[in-house]
N, CA, C and O atoms as CSV, one atom per row, in Angstrom:
chain,resi,resn,atom,element,x,y,z
A,1,MET,N,N,7.481,-2.977,-22.247
A,1,MET,CA,C,6.911,-2.394,-20.840
A,1,MET,C,C,5.325,-1.976,-20.663
A,1,MET,O,O,4.684,-1.651,-19.664
A,2,ALA,N,N,4.780,-2.192,-22.735
A,2,ALA,CA,C,3.251,-1.656,-22.527
A,2,ALA,C,C,2.500,-3.074,-22.525
A,2,ALA,O,O,1.269,-3.065,-22.556
A,3,HIS,N,N,3.090,-4.108,-22.496
A,3,HIS,CA,C,2.841,-5.123,-22.505
A,3,HIS,C,C,2.782,-5.821,-20.746
A,3,HIS,O,O,2.442,-6.957,-20.412
A,4,MET,N,N,3.110,-5.003,-20.122
A,4,MET,CA,C,3.653,-5.452,-18.768
A,4,MET,C,C,2.517,-4.745,-18.000
A,4,MET,O,O,2.022,-5.325,-17.033
A,5,GLY,N,N,2.027,-3.390,-18.416
A,5,GLY,CA,C,1.187,-2.543,-18.117
A,5,GLY,C,C,-0.266,-3.084,-18.211
A,5,GLY,O,O,-1.082,-3.200,-17.297
A,6,ARG,N,N,-0.384,-3.352,-19.368
A,6,ARG,CA,C,-1.869,-4.419,-19.561
A,6,ARG,C,C,-1.697,-5.145,-18.701
A,6,ARG,O,O,-2.017,-4.672,-17.611
A,7,ILE,N,N,-1.212,-6.414,-18.676
A,7,ILE,CA,C,-0.885,-7.453,-17.935
A,7,ILE,C,C,-1.294,-7.396,-16.705
A,7,ILE,O,O,-2.096,-8.239,-16.303
A,8,LEU,N,N,-0.751,-6.241,-15.752
A,8,LEU,CA,C,-1.046,-5.938,-14.748
A,8,LEU,C,C,-2.215,-4.649,-14.975
A,8,LEU,O,O,-1.920,-3.666,-14.296
A,9,LYS,N,N,-3.309,-4.504,-15.692
A,9,LYS,CA,C,-4.537,-4.079,-15.569
A,9,LYS,C,C,-3.807,-2.257,-15.234
A,9,LYS,O,O,-4.579,-1.343,-14.943
A,10,TRP,N,N,-2.562,-2.071,-15.328
A,10,TRP,CA,C,-2.443,-0.505,-14.934
A,10,TRP,C,C,-2.948,0.767,-15.367
A,10,TRP,O,O,-2.754,0.553,-16.564
A,11,PRO,N,N,-3.421,1.872,-15.349
A,11,PRO,CA,C,-3.790,2.921,-16.442
A,11,PRO,C,C,-2.899,3.133,-16.542
A,11,PRO,O,O,-2.007,3.018,-15.701
A,12,LYS,N,N,-2.792,3.754,-18.265
A,12,LYS,CA,C,-2.028,4.449,-19.085
A,12,LYS,C,C,-0.581,5.578,-18.380
A,12,LYS,O,O,0.583,5.728,-18.750
A,13,ALA,N,N,-1.237,6.071,-17.456
A,13,ALA,CA,C,-0.133,7.286,-16.858
A,13,ALA,C,C,0.487,6.386,-16.057
A,13,ALA,O,O,1.659,6.691,-16.276
A,14,LYS,N,N,0.534,5.236,-15.063
A,14,LYS,CA,C,1.426,4.198,-14.643
A,14,LYS,C,C,2.215,3.657,-14.919
A,14,LYS,O,O,3.323,3.551,-14.392
A,15,SER,N,N,1.505,2.883,-16.435
A,15,SER,CA,C,2.293,2.769,-17.252
A,15,SER,C,C,3.489,3.571,-17.748
A,15,SER,O,O,4.607,3.070,-17.869
A,16,ALA,N,N,3.143,5.095,-18.085
A,16,ALA,CA,C,4.124,5.602,-18.705
A,16,ALA,C,C,5.411,5.704,-18.032
A,16,ALA,O,O,6.564,5.572,-18.441
A,17,VAL,N,N,4.814,6.025,-16.674
A,17,VAL,CA,C,5.812,6.064,-15.450
A,17,VAL,C,C,6.288,4.956,-15.512
A,17,VAL,O,O,7.400,5.226,-15.966
A,18,LEU,N,N,6.257,3.554,-15.348
A,18,LEU,CA,C,6.841,2.805,-14.836
A,18,LEU,C,C,7.833,2.629,-16.533
A,18,LEU,O,O,9.007,2.272,-16.444
A,19,ALA,N,N,7.305,2.874,-17.770
A,19,ALA,CA,C,8.130,2.745,-19.222
A,19,ALA,C,C,9.498,4.033,-18.751
A,19,ALA,O,O,10.682,3.832,-19.024
A,20,ALA,N,N,9.110,5.013,-18.190
A,20,ALA,CA,C,10.165,6.401,-18.027
A,20,ALA,C,C,10.835,5.538,-17.109
A,20,ALA,O,O,12.026,5.544,-17.419
A,21,GLY,N,N,10.617,4.740,-16.049
A,21,GLY,CA,C,11.782,4.362,-15.193
A,21,GLY,C,C,12.823,3.197,-15.465
A,21,GLY,O,O,13.940,2.985,-14.994
A,22,ILE,N,N,12.012,2.483,-16.442
A,22,ILE,CA,C,13.109,1.578,-16.872
A,22,ILE,C,C,14.113,2.017,-18.085
A,22,ILE,O,O,15.172,1.460,-18.378
A,23,MET,N,N,13.340,3.499,-18.914
A,23,MET,CA,C,14.262,3.612,-19.921
A,23,MET,C,C,14.902,4.580,-19.349
A,23,MET,O,O,15.604,5.196,-20.151
A,24,ALA,N,N,14.955,5.063,-18.001
A,24,ALA,CA,C,16.205,5.895,-17.244
A,24,ALA,C,C,16.792,4.983,-16.445
A,24,ALA,O,O,17.442,5.401,-15.487
A,25,ARG,N,N,16.698,3.824,-16.637
A,25,ARG,CA,C,17.643,2.955,-15.885
A,25,ARG,C,C,18.599,2.422,-16.502
A,25,ARG,O,O,19.632,1.914,-16.067
A,26,TYR,N,N,18.183,2.567,-17.643
A,26,TYR,CA,C,18.545,2.032,-19.013
A,26,TYR,C,C,20.089,2.938,-19.589
A,26,TYR,O,O,21.184,2.569,-20.011
A,27,GLY,N,N,19.492,4.166,-19.344
A,27,GLY,CA,C,20.202,5.092,-19.848
A,27,GLY,C,C,21.572,5.328,-19.011
A,27,GLY,O,O,22.704,5.496,-19.466
A,28,TYR,N,N,21.184,5.295,-17.769
A,28,TYR,CA,C,22.014,5.061,-16.317
A,28,TYR,C,C,23.362,4.271,-16.376
A,28,TYR,O,O,24.538,4.526,-16.116
A,29,GLU,N,N,22.368,2.762,-17.023
A,29,GLU,CA,C,24.109,2.009,-17.129
A,29,GLU,C,C,24.647,2.307,-18.392
A,29,GLU,O,O,25.811,1.926,-18.513
A,30,ARG,N,N,24.122,2.915,-19.453
A,30,ARG,CA,C,24.980,2.503,-20.972
A,30,ARG,C,C,25.830,3.702,-20.605
A,30,ARG,O,O,26.980,3.593,-21.030
A,31,LEU,N,N,25.511,5.126,-19.745
A,31,LEU,CA,C,26.228,6.193,-19.484
A,31,LEU,C,C,27.907,5.965,-18.689
A,31,LEU,O,O,28.916,6.658,-18.565
A,32,GLY,N,N,27.519,4.736,-18.327
A,32,GLY,CA,C,28.512,4.946,-16.883
A,32,GLY,C,C,28.102,3.937,-15.828
A,32,GLY,O,O,29.071,3.208,-15.615
A,33,GLY,N,N,27.041,3.589,-15.063
A,33,GLY,CA,C,27.040,2.799,-14.501
A,33,GLY,C,C,27.076,1.883,-14.714
A,33,GLY,O,O,26.981,1.396,-13.587
A,34,TRP,N,N,27.180,0.753,-15.642
A,34,TRP,CA,C,27.475,-0.579,-15.795
A,34,TRP,C,C,28.872,-0.842,-15.724
A,34,TRP,O,O,29.264,-1.945,-15.342
A,35,ARG,N,N,29.819,0.239,-16.118
A,35,ARG,CA,C,31.321,0.333,-16.399
A,35,ARG,C,C,31.814,0.218,-14.919
A,35,ARG,O,O,32.713,-0.523,-14.523
A,36,ARG,N,N,30.987,1.171,-14.100
A,36,ARG,CA,C,31.788,1.173,-12.771
A,36,ARG,C,C,31.939,-0.210,-11.632
A,36,ARG,O,O,32.827,-0.444,-10.811
A,37,MET,N,N,30.508,-1.087,-12.021
A,37,MET,CA,C,30.667,-2.270,-11.477
A,37,MET,C,C,31.525,-3.498,-12.139
A,37,MET,O,O,31.732,-4.570,-11.570
A,38,VAL,N,N,31.937,-3.183,-13.306
A,38,VAL,CA,C,32.425,-4.576,-14.225
A,38,VAL,C,C,34.344,-4.361,-14.226
A,38,VAL,O,O,35.232,-5.132,-14.589
A,39,SER,N,N,34.391,-2.896,-13.616
A,39,SER,CA,C,36.060,-2.721,-13.965
A,39,SER,C,C,36.505,-3.769,-13.042
A,39,SER,O,O,36.032,-4.160,-11.974
A,40,LEU,N,N,37.810,-4.222,-13.904
A,40,LEU,CA,C,38.755,-5.209,-13.545
A,40,LEU,C,C,40.039,-4.198,-12.999
A,40,LEU,O,O,40.266,-3.051,-13.384
A,41,ARG,N,N,40.935,-5.130,-11.805
A,41,ARG,CA,C,42.180,-4.416,-11.393
A,41,ARG,C,C,42.767,-5.279,-10.689
A,41,ARG,O,O,42.132,-5.882,-9.823
A,42,MET,N,N,44.077,-5.518,-10.902
A,42,MET,CA,C,45.030,-6.337,-10.318
A,42,MET,C,C,44.703,-6.348,-8.732
A,42,MET,O,O,44.515,-5.371,-8.006
A,43,PRO,N,N,44.688,-7.675,-8.408
A,43,PRO,CA,C,44.859,-7.798,-6.562
A,43,PRO,C,C,46.319,-6.979,-6.169
A,43,PRO,O,O,47.387,-6.685,-6.705
A,44,GLU,N,N,45.665,-6.830,-4.954
A,44,GLU,CA,C,46.741,-6.162,-4.458
A,44,GLU,C,C,47.682,-7.371,-3.569
A,44,GLU,O,O,48.600,-6.774,-3.007
A,45,ARG,N,N,47.714,-8.328,-3.381
A,45,ARG,CA,C,48.205,-9.661,-3.116
A,45,ARG,C,C,48.165,-10.642,-4.515
A,45,ARG,O,O,47.077,-10.672,-5.090
A,46,ARG,N,N,49.069,-11.295,-4.990
A,46,ARG,CA,C,48.706,-11.968,-6.207
A,46,ARG,C,C,48.621,-13.581,-5.391
A,46,ARG,O,O,48.012,-14.529,-5.886
A,47,ASN,N,N,49.178,-13.627,-4.395
A,47,ASN,CA,C,49.005,-15.198,-3.838
A,47,ASN,C,C,48.396,-14.902,-2.577
A,47,ASN,O,O,49.215,-14.529,-1.737
A,48,ALA,N,N,47.465,-14.943,-2.272
A,48,ALA,CA,C,46.935,-14.043,-1.082
A,48,ALA,C,C,46.675,-15.604,-0.390
A,48,ALA,O,O,46.517,-15.373,0.809
A,49,LEU,N,N,46.567,-17.027,-0.607
A,49,LEU,CA,C,46.308,-18.074,0.120
A,49,LEU,C,C,47.964,-18.599,0.847
A,49,LEU,O,O,48.212,-19.557,1.579
A,50,GLY,N,N,48.849,-17.563,0.303
A,50,GLY,CA,C,50.046,-18.309,0.523
A,50,GLY,C,C,50.831,-18.980,-0.152
A,50,GLY,O,O,51.540,-18.431,-0.996
A,51,GLY,N,N,50.880,-20.453,0.098
A,51,GLY,CA,C,51.754,-21.896,-0.642
A,51,GLY,C,C,51.749,-21.799,-1.876
A,51,GLY,O,O,50.981,-20.940,-2.310
A,52,PRO,N,N,52.550,-22.586,-2.893
A,52,PRO,CA,C,52.565,-23.007,-3.400
A,52,PRO,C,C,51.308,-23.411,-4.299
A,52,PRO,O,O,50.218,-23.752,-3.840
A,53,ALA,N,N,51.693,-23.304,-5.895
A,53,ALA,CA,C,50.282,-23.710,-6.347
A,53,ALA,C,C,50.655,-25.332,-7.012
A,53,ALA,O,O,51.547,-25.762,-7.743
A,54,THR,N,N,49.386,-25.973,-6.283
A,54,THR,CA,C,49.125,-27.216,-6.491
A,54,THR,C,C,49.089,-28.019,-7.523
A,54,THR,O,O,50.135,-27.606,-8.023
A,55,SER,N,N,48.701,-28.920,-8.332
A,55,SER,CA,C,48.078,-28.967,-9.294
A,55,SER,C,C,46.750,-30.655,-8.800
A,55,SER,O,O,47.199,-31.449,-7.974
A,56,ALA,N,N,46.050,-30.790,-9.088
A,56,ALA,CA,C,44.985,-31.795,-9.088
A,56,ALA,C,C,45.257,-32.824,-9.297
A,56,ALA,O,O,45.774,-33.080,-10.385
A,57,PRO,N,N,45.042,-33.774,-8.417
A,57,PRO,CA,C,45.199,-35.287,-8.914
A,57,PRO,C,C,44.230,-35.992,-9.840
A,57,PRO,O,O,43.028,-36.110,-9.600
A,58,GLU,N,N,44.966,-36.538,-11.122
A,58,GLU,CA,C,44.288,-36.870,-12.346
A,58,GLU,C,C,43.568,-38.261,-12.433
A,58,GLU,O,O,44.141,-39.350,-12.468
A,59,PHE,N,N,42.039,-38.012,-12.467
A,59,PHE,CA,C,41.142,-39.261,-12.408
A,59,PHE,C,C,41.590,-40.046,-13.731
A,59,PHE,O,O,42.057,-39.214,-14.509
A,60,ALA,N,N,41.612,-40.904,-14.097
A,60,ALA,CA,C,41.163,-41.883,-15.029
A,60,ALA,C,C,40.204,-43.336,-15.072
A,60,ALA,O,O,40.038,-43.935,-16.135
Protein backbone atom coordinates (compact mmCIF):
# COMPACT_ATOMS: atom_id res chain seq x y z
CA MET A 1 0.00 0.00 0.00
CA ALA A 2 2.84 2.37 0.79
CA HIS A 3 4.52 1.36 -2.46
CA MET A 4 1.37 2.22 -4.42
CA GLY A 5 1.25 5.62 -2.75
CA ARG A 6 4.86 6.27 -3.75
CA ILE A 7 4.22 5.20 -7.34
CA LEU A 8 1.26 7.57 -7.57
CA LYS A 9 3.33 10.31 -5.84
CA TRP A 10 0.62 10.89 -3.27
CA PRO A 11 1.24 12.75 0.01
CA LYS A 12 1.67 10.60 3.11
CA ALA A 13 -1.78 11.53 4.43
CA LYS A 14 -3.50 10.36 1.25
CA SER A 15 -1.47 7.14 1.28
CA ALA A 16 -2.53 6.56 4.89
CA VAL A 17 -6.19 6.99 3.93
CA LEU A 18 -5.69 4.47 1.12
CA ALA A 19 -4.08 1.99 3.51
CA ALA A 20 -6.87 2.47 6.07
CA GLY A 21 -9.53 1.91 3.43
CA ILE A 22 -7.93 -1.29 2.20
CA MET A 23 -7.51 -2.62 5.72
CA ALA A 24 -11.13 -1.73 6.57
CA ARG A 25 -12.37 -3.61 3.52
CA TYR A 26 -10.21 -6.59 4.42
CA GLY A 27 -11.60 -6.56 7.98
CA TYR A 28 -15.18 -6.40 6.72
CA GLU A 29 -14.65 -9.41 4.45
CA ARG A 30 -12.96 -11.40 7.23
CA LEU A 31 -15.77 -10.69 9.70
CA GLY A 32 -18.69 -11.73 7.56
CA GLY A 33 -18.94 -10.05 4.20
CA TRP A 34 -17.29 -12.88 2.29
CA ARG A 35 -19.32 -15.69 3.87
CA ARG A 36 -22.55 -14.02 2.86
CA MET A 37 -21.47 -13.89 -0.77
CA VAL A 38 -20.39 -17.54 -1.04
CA SER A 39 -23.04 -19.30 1.03
CA LEU A 40 -24.49 -22.29 -0.82
CA ARG A 41 -28.00 -23.66 -0.52
CA MET A 42 -30.05 -26.26 -2.34
CA PRO A 43 -31.95 -24.93 -5.38
CA GLU A 44 -35.73 -24.71 -5.09
CA ARG A 45 -36.24 -27.02 -8.08
CA ARG A 46 -33.59 -29.68 -8.59
CA ASN A 47 -34.39 -30.20 -12.27
CA ALA A 48 -35.24 -26.71 -13.45
CA LEU A 49 -35.07 -27.59 -17.16
CA GLY A 50 -37.45 -30.50 -16.98
CA GLY A 51 -36.47 -33.50 -19.11
CA PRO A 52 -34.37 -36.50 -18.19
CA ALA A 53 -30.61 -36.28 -17.98
CA THR A 54 -28.89 -37.08 -21.28
CA SER A 55 -25.32 -38.22 -21.70
CA ALA A 56 -23.00 -36.49 -24.11
CA PRO A 57 -22.04 -38.40 -27.27
CA GLU A 58 -18.61 -39.98 -27.20
CA PHE A 59 -15.96 -38.93 -29.65
CA ALA A 60 -13.25 -41.44 -30.37
